[in-house]
C-alpha positions in Angstrom: -150.7 -11.4 -62.7 -151.7 -14.6 -61.0 -152.7 -18.1 -62.2 -156.3 -17.1 -62.8 -155.0 -15.1 -65.8 -152.7 -17.6 -67.4 -155.1 -18.2 -70.3 -154.2 -14.7 -71.6 -150.5 -15.3 -71.7 -148.5 -17.2 -74.4 -145.9 -18.7 -72.0 -148.1 -21.4 -70.4 -148.7 -23.1 -73.7 -145.0 -23.3 -74.6 -142.7 -26.2 -73.6 -139.5 -24.7 -72.2 -136.5 -26.9 -71.5 -135.6 -25.9 -68.0 -132.1 -26.0 -66.6 -130.9 -25.5 -63.0 -129.0 -22.3 -62.3 -127.5 -23.2 -58.9 -129.0 -20.0 -57.6 -131.2 -20.2 -54.5 -133.5 -17.4 -55.5 -133.7 -18.0 -59.2 -133.2 -21.8 -59.5 -134.5 -22.5 -63.0 -134.0 -20.9 -66.4 -134.7 -21.8 -70.0 -133.8 -20.2 -73.3 -137.1 -20.0 -75.3 -137.2 -18.4 -78.7 -134.0 -16.4 -77.9 -135.4 -15.1 -74.6 -134.3 -16.1 -71.1 -137.2 -17.4 -69.0 -136.3 -17.4 -65.3 -138.3 -18.7 -62.3 -137.9 -16.9 -59.0 -138.8 -19.0 -56.0 -140.9 -16.9 -53.6 -141.6 -17.2 -49.9 -144.6 -19.6 -50.3 -147.4 -19.6 -48.9 -147.1 -15.9 -48.0 -146.6 -15.2 -51.8 -147.1 -17.2 -54.9 -144.7 -20.1 -55.3 -143.0 -18.7 -58.4 -142.7 -15.6 -60.5 -141.8 -15.9 -64.2 -139.5 -13.4 -65.7 -138.9 -13.2 -69.5 -135.7 -11.3 -70.5 -135.9 -9.4 -67.2 -139.6 -8.5 -67.4 -142.0 -9.9 -64.9 -144.7 -11.9 -66.7 -146.9 -13.5 -63.9 -146.9 -15.3 -60.6 -148.0 -19.0 -60.3 -148.3 -21.6 -57.6 -148.1 -24.6 -60.0 -146.3 -25.0 -63.2 -148.6 -24.9 -66.3 -149.6 -28.3 -67.6 -147.7 -27.8 -70.9 -144.5 -27.4 -68.9 -145.1 -30.7 -67.1 -143.0 -31.1 -64.0 -139.7 -30.4 -65.9 -139.4 -26.9 -64.3 -138.6 -28.3 -60.9 -136.7 -31.6 -61.5 -133.4 -32.0 -59.8 -132.3 -34.1 -62.8 -132.5 -31.1 -65.2 -129.1 -30.1 -66.6 -127.1 -27.3 -64.8 -126.2 -24.2 -66.7 -122.6 -23.1 -66.6 -121.7 -20.1 -64.5 -121.3 -17.7 -67.5 -124.7 -18.6 -69.0 -126.4 -18.4 -65.6 -124.9 -14.9 -65.0 -126.2 -13.8 -68.4 -129.7 -15.2 -67.8 -129.9 -13.7 -64.3 -128.2 -10.3 -65.0 -131.5 -8.3 -65.6 -133.2 -9.7 -62.5 -130.4 -10.2 -60.0 -131.7 -7.4 -57.8 -135.3 -8.6 -57.8 -134.8 -11.2 -55.1 -137.6 -10.0 -52.7 -141.2 -10.6 -53.8 -142.6 -7.4 -55.4 -139.2 -5.7 -55.9 -139.6 -5.9 -59.6 -142.7 -3.6 -59.4 -141.3 -1.2 -56.7 -143.3 -2.8 -53.9 -140.7 -4.9 -52.1 -142.2 -7.1 -49.4 -140.6 -6.1 -46.1 -142.3 -8.7 -43.9 -139.5 -10.1 -41.7 -141.2 -13.5 -41.6 -141.3 -14.2 -45.3 -138.9 -11.9 -47.1 -136.9 -10.1 -44.4 
């Protein structure tokens, strides 16, 4: 799903409290209503800037954070999760580093994901 469909999803209207993970591929995570939200940083502009995962399930792609989130998702001043919490948040998606891998269509372009 891309940004044109964000109006059909509940996540863009919520206000997550993002934390930094210290991971280059999944740099931001938030615990929202007992579920881990994780943003994967993609090879932009070849792919959308971000992919949002909720408890390991891909929700949608986006190039800009929803207005309800403000700019808090990408601030360097956000708190850093400890290593155990980060490991827990990223465990279900750790192997989805390459764009499309979560749907079995891994990008194999050497210039963006290779």
